[in-house]
DSSP file (Angstrom, degrees, kcal/mol; ACC not computed):
  #  RESIDUE AA STRUCTURE BP1 BP2  ACC     N-H-->O    O-->H-N    N-H-->O    O-->H-N    TCO  KAPPA ALPHA  PHI   PSI    X-CA   Y-CA   Z-CA
    1    1 A M              0   0    0      0, 0.0    31,-0.1     0, 0.0     0, 0.0   0.000 360.0 360.0 360.0 130.7   -2.2    0.5  -15.9
    2    2 A P        -     0   0    0      0, 0.0    30,-0.1     0, 0.0     2,-0.1  -0.268 360.0 -99.1 -68.3 154.3   -1.6    1.4  -12.2
    3    3 A S    >   -     0   0    0      1,-0.1     3,-0.9     2,-0.0    48,-0.0  -0.374  21.1-127.9 -68.7 148.8   -4.6    1.8   -9.9
    4    4 A L  T 3  S+     0   0    0      1,-0.2    -1,-0.1    -2,-0.1     0, 0.0   0.696 108.6  62.1 -70.0 -18.3   -5.8    5.3   -9.1
    5    5 A L  T 3  S+     0   0    0      1,-0.0     2,-0.7    51,-0.0    -1,-0.2   0.675  85.1  88.2 -80.9 -17.1   -5.6    4.4   -5.4
    6    6 A L    <   +     0   0    0     -3,-0.9    23,-0.1     3,-0.0     6,-0.0  -0.739  51.7 130.2 -89.1 118.0   -1.8    3.8   -5.6
    7    7 A R    >   -     0   0    0     -2,-0.7     3,-2.0    21,-0.1    19,-0.3  -0.964  66.0 -67.3-155.3 160.1    0.2    7.0   -5.0
    8    8 A P  T 3  S+     0   0    0      0, 0.0    19,-0.2     0, 0.0     3,-0.1  -0.250 119.5  28.0 -55.3 135.6    3.2    7.9   -2.8
    9    9 A G  T 3  S+     0   0    0     17,-2.8     2,-0.2     1,-0.4    18,-0.1   0.220  88.7 123.2  98.4 -13.1    2.2    7.9    0.9
   10   10 A V    <   -     0   0    0     -3,-2.0    16,-2.7    16,-0.1     2,-0.4  -0.584  59.5-128.7 -81.2 141.9   -0.5    5.3    0.6
   11   11 A T  E     +A   25   0A   0     -2,-0.2     2,-0.3    14,-0.2    14,-0.2  -0.749  34.0 173.0 -91.3 140.4   -0.3    2.1    2.8
   12   12 A V  E     -A   24   0A   0     12,-2.5    12,-3.3    -2,-0.4     2,-0.3  -0.881  22.1-141.3-138.2 167.0   -0.6   -1.2    1.0
   13   13 A R  E     -D   55   0B   0     42,-2.7    42,-3.3    -2,-0.3     2,-0.2  -0.949  25.0-114.1-127.3 151.7   -0.3   -4.9    1.7
   14   14 A L  E >   -D   54   0B   0     -2,-0.3     3,-1.8    40,-0.2    40,-0.2  -0.598  46.4 -95.0 -76.8 146.9    1.1   -7.7   -0.4
   15   15 A K  T 3  S+     0   0    0     38,-2.6    -1,-0.1     1,-0.3    40,-0.0  -0.439 112.9  12.4 -62.3 136.7   -1.5  -10.2   -1.5
   16   16 A K  T 3  S+     0   0    0      1,-0.2    -1,-0.3    -2,-0.1     3,-0.0   0.721  90.4 160.6  64.8  25.1   -1.4  -13.2    1.0
   17   17 A Q    <   -     0   0    0     -3,-1.8    -1,-0.2     1,-0.1    -4,-0.0  -0.603  47.0-107.3 -74.4 132.7    0.7  -11.1    3.4
   18   18 A P    >   -     0   0    0      0, 0.0     3,-1.4     0, 0.0    -4,-0.1  -0.279  23.3-122.7 -59.5 146.8    0.7  -12.6    6.9
   19   19 A R  T 3  S+     0   0    0      1,-0.3    -2,-0.1    -3,-0.0    -3,-0.0   0.791 107.9  62.0 -63.1 -29.4   -1.3  -10.4    9.4
   20   20 A H  T 3  S+     0   0    0      2,-0.1    -1,-0.3     0, 0.0    -3,-0.0   0.635  85.8  87.7 -75.6 -11.8    1.6  -10.0   11.7
   21   21 A V  S <  S-     0   0    0     -3,-1.4    -4,-0.0     1,-0.1     0, 0.0  -0.761  84.7-120.9 -87.5 128.1    3.7   -8.2    9.1
   22   22 A P        -     0   0    0      0, 0.0    -1,-0.1     0, 0.0    -2,-0.1  -0.164  33.7 -88.2 -65.9 161.8    3.0   -4.4    9.0
   23   23 A D        -     0   0    0    -10,-0.1    16,-0.5     1,-0.1     2,-0.3  -0.211  41.3-121.8 -63.2 158.5    1.6   -2.6    6.0
   24   24 A Y  E     -A   12   0A   0    -12,-3.3   -12,-2.5    14,-0.1     2,-0.5  -0.696  15.2-130.0 -99.9 157.2    4.0   -1.2    3.4
   25   25 A L  E     -AB  11  37A   0     12,-3.2    12,-1.7    -2,-0.3     2,-0.4  -0.930  20.1-126.1-109.0 128.6    4.3    2.5    2.4
   26   26 A V  E     + B   0  36A   0    -16,-2.7   -17,-2.8    -2,-0.5    10,-0.2  -0.612  27.3 177.9 -75.5 126.4    4.2    3.3   -1.3
   27   27 A M  E     -     0   0A   0      8,-3.6     2,-0.3    -2,-0.4     9,-0.2   0.815  63.8 -20.6 -95.6 -40.8    7.3    5.4   -2.3
   28   28 A S  E     - B   0  35A   0      7,-1.2     7,-2.8   -21,-0.1    -1,-0.4  -0.980  53.3-146.2-163.4 161.7    6.6    5.8   -6.0
   29   29 A C  E     + B   0  34A   0     -2,-0.3     2,-0.3     5,-0.2     5,-0.2  -0.988  16.4 170.1-134.4 143.1    4.7    4.2   -8.9
   30   30 A E  E >   - B   0  33A   0      3,-2.3     3,-2.2    -2,-0.4     2,-0.2  -0.894  62.1 -41.3-155.6 124.7    5.7    3.9  -12.6
   31   31 A S  T 3  S-     0   0    0     -2,-0.3    -1,-0.0     1,-0.3     0, 0.0  -0.390 125.2 -20.1  58.0-121.7    3.9    1.9  -15.3
   32   32 A D  T 3  S+     0   0    0     -2,-0.2    19,-2.3   -31,-0.1    20,-0.3   0.132 122.0  88.6-103.1  21.0    3.0   -1.5  -13.7
   33   33 A R  E <   -BC  30  50A   0     -3,-2.2    -3,-2.3    17,-0.3     2,-0.4  -0.866  51.3-168.3-119.7 151.2    5.5   -1.2  -10.8
   34   34 A A  E     -BC  29  49A   0     15,-2.6    15,-2.7    -2,-0.3     2,-0.6  -0.997  16.0-142.0-135.3 141.2    5.4    0.2   -7.3
   35   35 A W  E     +BC  28  48A   0     -7,-2.8    -8,-3.6    -2,-0.4    -7,-1.2  -0.918  32.0 174.4-103.4 120.7    8.3    0.8   -5.0
   36   36 A I  E     +BC  26  47A   0     11,-2.7    11,-3.3    -2,-0.6     2,-0.3  -0.834  10.6 175.4-126.1 159.8    7.3    0.1   -1.4
   37   37 A R  E     -B   25   0A   0    -12,-1.7   -12,-3.2    -2,-0.3     2,-0.2  -0.984  35.9 -99.5-156.3 161.1    9.0   -0.1    2.0
   38   38 A Q    >   -     0   0    0     -2,-0.3     3,-1.5   -14,-0.2   -14,-0.1  -0.582  36.6-120.8 -78.3 148.0    8.3   -0.6    5.7
   39   39 A S  T 3  S+     0   0    0    -16,-0.5    -1,-0.1     1,-0.3   -15,-0.1   0.785 112.3  50.8 -64.8 -26.4    8.1    2.6    7.7
   40   40 A D  T 3  S+     0   0    0      2,-0.1    -1,-0.3     3,-0.0     3,-0.1   0.461  91.0  98.3 -91.9   0.5   10.9    1.5   10.0
   41   41 A W  S <  S-     0   0    0     -3,-1.5    -4,-0.0     1,-0.1     5,-0.0  -0.516  89.2 -92.5 -78.8 153.3   13.3    0.6    7.1
   42   42 A P    >   -     0   0    0      0, 0.0     3,-2.0     0, 0.0    -1,-0.1  -0.328  40.6-109.4 -59.9 151.8   16.0    3.1    6.0
   43   43 A Q  T 3  S+     0   0    0      1,-0.3    -2,-0.1    -3,-0.1    -3,-0.0   0.801 116.6  54.8 -56.0 -34.1   14.8    5.4    3.2
   44   44 A H  T 3  S+     0   0    0      2,-0.0     2,-0.7     1,-0.0    -1,-0.3   0.506  86.9  90.7 -84.4  -2.9   17.0    3.7    0.6
   45   45 A F    <   +     0   0    0     -3,-2.0     2,-0.3    -7,-0.1    -7,-0.1  -0.845  56.7 150.7 -92.7 113.1   15.6    0.2    1.3
   46   46 A Q        -     0   0    0     -2,-0.7     2,-0.4    -9,-0.1    -9,-0.2  -0.982  39.3-136.1-141.9 151.5   12.7   -0.4   -1.1
   47   47 A L  E     -C   36   0A   0    -11,-3.3   -11,-2.7    -2,-0.3     2,-0.6  -0.903  13.6-146.0-105.2 137.5   11.0   -3.3   -2.8
   48   48 A C  E     +C   35   0A   0     -2,-0.4     2,-0.3   -13,-0.2   -13,-0.2  -0.922  32.2 165.7-102.3 117.1   10.0   -3.1   -6.4
   49   49 A V  E     -C   34   0A   0    -15,-2.7   -15,-2.6    -2,-0.6     2,-0.2  -0.887  40.4-100.5-129.7 158.7    6.8   -5.1   -7.0
   50   50 A R  E >   -C   33   0A   0     -2,-0.3     3,-1.9   -17,-0.2   -17,-0.3  -0.537  31.9-122.8 -74.8 146.1    4.1   -5.4   -9.7
   51   51 A V  G >  S+     0   0    0    -19,-2.3     3,-1.6     1,-0.3    -1,-0.1   0.824 111.0  64.2 -58.8 -32.5    0.9   -3.4   -9.0
   52   52 A T  G 3  S+     0   0    0    -20,-0.3    -1,-0.3     1,-0.3   -19,-0.1   0.630  93.8  61.8 -69.6 -12.2   -1.0   -6.7   -9.3
   53   53 A Q  G <  S+     0   0    0     -3,-1.9   -38,-2.6   -39,-0.1     2,-0.3   0.496  93.3  86.3 -87.3  -4.9    0.8   -8.1   -6.3
   54   54 A L  E <   -D   14   0B   0     -3,-1.6     2,-0.4    -4,-0.2   -40,-0.2  -0.666  56.5-161.8-104.1 152.7   -0.6   -5.3   -4.0
   55   55 A S  E     -D   13   0B   0    -42,-3.3   -42,-2.7    -2,-0.3    -3,-0.0  -0.999  14.5-144.0-128.6 127.6   -3.8   -5.0   -2.1
   56   56 A V        -     0   0    0     -2,-0.4   -44,-0.2   -44,-0.2     2,-0.1  -0.828  23.0-128.3 -93.2 116.6   -5.0   -1.6   -0.9
   57   57 A P        -     0   0    0      0, 0.0     2,-0.3     0, 0.0   -46,-0.1  -0.405  22.2-129.0 -64.5 135.6   -6.7   -1.9    2.6
   58   58 A L        -     0   0    0     -2,-0.1     3,-0.0     1,-0.0     0, 0.0  -0.654  16.5-123.8 -85.6 141.0  -10.1   -0.3    2.6
   59   59 A L        -     0   0    0     -2,-0.3     2,-0.1     1,-0.1    -1,-0.0  -0.627  32.8-105.6 -80.4 140.5  -10.9    2.1    5.4
   60   60 A P        -     0   0    0      0, 0.0     2,-0.5     0, 0.0    -1,-0.1  -0.418  31.7-126.1 -66.6 140.9  -14.0    1.3    7.5
   61   61 A V        -     0   0    0     -2,-0.1     2,-0.6    -3,-0.0    -3,-0.0  -0.773  18.6-149.8 -90.6 127.3  -17.0    3.4    6.7
   62   62 A V        -     0   0    0     -2,-0.5     2,-0.4     2,-0.0    -1,-0.0  -0.864   7.7-150.8-100.7 123.2  -18.5    5.1    9.7
   63   63 A Q        -     0   0    0     -2,-0.6     2,-0.4     0, 0.0    -2,-0.0  -0.782   9.0-140.1 -94.2 134.7  -22.2    5.8    9.5
   64   64 A Q        -     0   0    0     -2,-0.4     2,-0.3     1,-0.0    -2,-0.0  -0.739  14.2-135.2 -92.1 140.7  -23.6    8.7   11.4
   65   65 A T        -     0   0    0     -2,-0.4     2,-0.3     1,-0.0    -1,-0.0  -0.735  19.5-116.1 -95.5 144.0  -26.9    8.3   13.2
   66   66 A A              0   0    0     -2,-0.3    -1,-0.0     1,-0.1     0, 0.0  -0.590 360.0 360.0 -77.6 134.8  -29.6   11.0   13.0
   67   67 A T              0   0    0     -2,-0.3    -1,-0.1     0, 0.0    -2,-0.0   0.387 360.0 360.0-118.6 360.0  -30.4   12.6   16.3
């Protein structure tokens, strides 16, 4: 079952992806597969990977201080 965090437009990384390689953009998801591509690739160039091969980067949480 695909993760609830995976949907078109979300940026992801492959597990063990080198830091110098940019994040991938999710184009679509179906069953246990996701179609991803780099933002500078042509629209028709996509990789089909298993959802278990992906890592969704977490956004840093910003705490507000009371004034």
